[in-house]
C-alpha positions in Angstrom: -181.5 -9.3 174.9 -179.8 -12.1 172.9 -176.6 -11.5 171.0 -177.7 -10.5 167.5 -175.9 -9.8 164.3 -176.0 -6.1 165.1 -175.2 -3.3 162.7 -172.3 -2.3 164.9 -170.5 -5.6 164.1 -171.0 -5.0 160.4 -169.9 -1.4 160.6 -166.8 -2.3 162.6 -165.7 -4.7 160.0 -165.4 -7.7 162.3 -166.0 -11.1 161.0 -167.3 -14.6 161.6 -165.9 -17.9 160.4 -167.1 -21.5 160.5 -165.1 -24.7 160.9 -166.5 -28.2 160.2 -165.3 -30.8 162.7 -166.3 -33.6 160.3 -164.3 -32.7 157.2 -162.0 -30.0 158.8 -162.9 -27.3 156.2 -163.3 -23.7 157.2 -164.9 -20.7 155.6 -165.2 -17.0 156.4 -168.9 -16.0 156.5 -170.0 -12.8 154.8 -171.6 -10.9 157.8 -173.3 -8.4 155.4 -175.0 -11.3 153.6 -176.0 -12.9 156.9 -177.6 -9.7 158.0 -179.4 -9.3 154.7 -180.7 -12.9 154.7 -181.5 -13.4 158.4 -182.1 -9.8 159.5 -180.2 -7.7 162.0 -182.0 -9.1 165.0 -181.2 -12.7 164.3 -179.3 -14.3 167.1 -175.6 -15.1 166.5 -175.4 -17.7 169.2 -174.1 -21.1 168.2 -177.4 -22.9 168.7 -179.3 -20.4 166.6 -176.8 -20.2 163.7 -176.4 -24.0 163.5 -180.1 -24.1 162.5 -179.4 -22.2 159.3 -175.7 -22.9 158.5 -174.2 -26.2 157.6 -171.3 -27.8 155.8 -172.2 -28.1 152.1 -169.5 -30.6 151.4 -170.5 -32.9 154.1 -174.2 -32.6 153.3 -173.4 -33.6 149.6 -171.4 -36.6 150.8 -174.1 -37.7 153.3 -172.0 -37.0 156.4 -172.9 -35.1 159.5 -173.2 -31.5 158.2 -173.9 -29.7 161.5 -170.7 -30.6 163.4 -169.5 -27.0 163.1 -168.0 -24.3 165.2 -168.1 -20.6 164.8 -165.3 -18.1 165.6 -165.9 -14.4 166.1 -163.1 -12.2 164.6 -162.9 -9.0 166.5 -161.1 -6.1 164.9 -158.1 -4.7 166.8 -158.3 -1.0 167.7 -155.7 0.0 165.1 -157.6 -1.8 162.3 -161.0 -0.2 163.1 -162.4 2.1 160.4 -162.4 5.7 161.5 
């Protein structure tokens, strides 16, 4: 099974951020919104996410808008919701 944006990730409070290698901007992605828009079974692998996520600033400027990297932010045990 592919790595999906599973409900456990959402429930745990972990996050996902994106960094643009072209303009060096970064943003924290709203995991709940991703699940709502893409569905809980959508793959969270880089090559799947890059098909739907891009740098808005670079697109508006006519630059490469898919030169992006994703970072998974795991929640430490002491920060987990109980």
